[in-house]
N, C-alpha and C positions, 0 to 999 in steps of 0.2 A: 332400565336396560336402554331402552333405546335414544334416553335422553342424554346419556353418559355417551354413548358412542355418535350422539347428533356433535354434542359436544366436543368430541375428537375431532371430529372432519373439521368444525369450524378452528377449532384453536392450530390443526396442522395448517389449513389453507392461508392462513394469515401468515403462521410462520413463514409458508413458501413466500407470499408477498412481499413480507417484510427481506426475505432472505435474496430476493430479486431486485428492490432495490437498493439495499448496503451494494451487491455486484452491480448492479449499474452504476453507481459512484465509483467501486473500483476501476469501474472498467473506464471511467471519464477521467479519473486519476490517472490511470497508465496512459490514457491518448494525452494527455497536460504535459504528463512527463516526457513523452517523445520528444514533444515541439521543449520542452524546458520553456514552462512557459511560468516565471516565477508570480505573477501577480494572480493568475487562476487559482495555480496548486494552492498558494496561500488562502485563498478564498476557502479552498475545501476543509479548512482545520478552525475549527472554535478562535474565538477571540484570543483566548490564555491554553492553544494548542499546541503541544510538545512533537516532534522529531529528535529522534534518535536512534542510535544503532550504538553496534558493538564496537569497538575501539571509538567510540566517538563522542561529545559532547551533545548533551539535550540544549535544541533549541527550543526556546519558549515562545509563544506568540507571534500571530500573524508576521507582523512588521518584522520580525528575527527569521520567521522562516523563507518568507518574500526575499528578502537582504542574502540568506544562506543559497536559494536554488537561482537568483542574480548572476553570482559569482562564479556561477560554474557556464561564462559566454566562453569560453572556448572549450568546452563540452559538447560530444555531437552524438547523442543515441542513436543508435545505429537499430536496436531492439530491445524492448522492453516487455517483458511476460510474467502475468501471474497466475495463480492457481490457488485457490481457495481450500484448502481441507477441510476447516470446521464454519460454523457462524452461529454464536449461540447469544440470544435473544430476554432479554429481561425489560421490559416495557419498553423506554424512549433509549435504552443504551444495549450496545451489540460489542461482542468480542469475536475478531473475524483471523483466522492465523490460517498460515499459508505457506508456496516458494514462490521465488519469484528468480526470476533469468536475466540479463540483464548485458547488450554488448556495444561498450562505448569507445567512443575514441577520443582521446582527453590529448590535453592543450600540447603535450608534446610531441603527441601525434601516434601514439600506443594505441594498439587496438586491445581494449581488456575484455574477457567476459564475463563473469562472476554469478555468481547464484547462494541462492540462501534462506531463511526462511523470513516472515518478517509476524508480527503481529500486530494489529490496529483495534482501539479501544472506539468508538461511535457513538456520540450524540445527538439525540434527537431534537432538534431545534427547530418548534413550531411544526414545521410539515415537510422539513427535507435534514439529512444524514448531515452530518460532520464528523470528521475527525477529531479526537479530542486526542490522542496519541498512535504514533506510528512507530513502530520500533521494527529495526532492521537485523540479522544477523545474519555474519556472512558465512560461510562456509564450505567456500568452491572460487577458485579459478582457475576454470576450464583451459585458458588461454597458457597458464603455469605448466597446468598436470599434461598438458598436448607435448610441451616442452622436455619437460623432465621424462616424461616417458620414449622421446624422440634419443634422449644423451643415454639412456639405460640400456 
């Protein structure tokens, strides 16, 4: 019985350490998004990584992901936050699901406030976690919701 309890304690502490590691990488990714640092953002992905979203074509590979982020030159991200709801591990593989919020000024000068869900798949490459796939589901446009409420 003591061995089982000890094993459970060891496994739960390992999981906590891995969750903290993923959370650290997510925080770094979010900070890079705020600055739209295309090169560094692309380096967060595996060589064949995928960035995808609802109503958006998938982008495959670091070079294509880098090119996509660099295309946002006229966009200024004022705020970006994310909150993990769950993180599941299987050896050197992890899936994290959560929600995000962003406030951006687009090239036209309009300010958008968007929120949604994300699902990120991570792979441990040697000693570091890299994103294999990032998928976002947009479900809220807060600015439009406030505008519609004012009209009613």
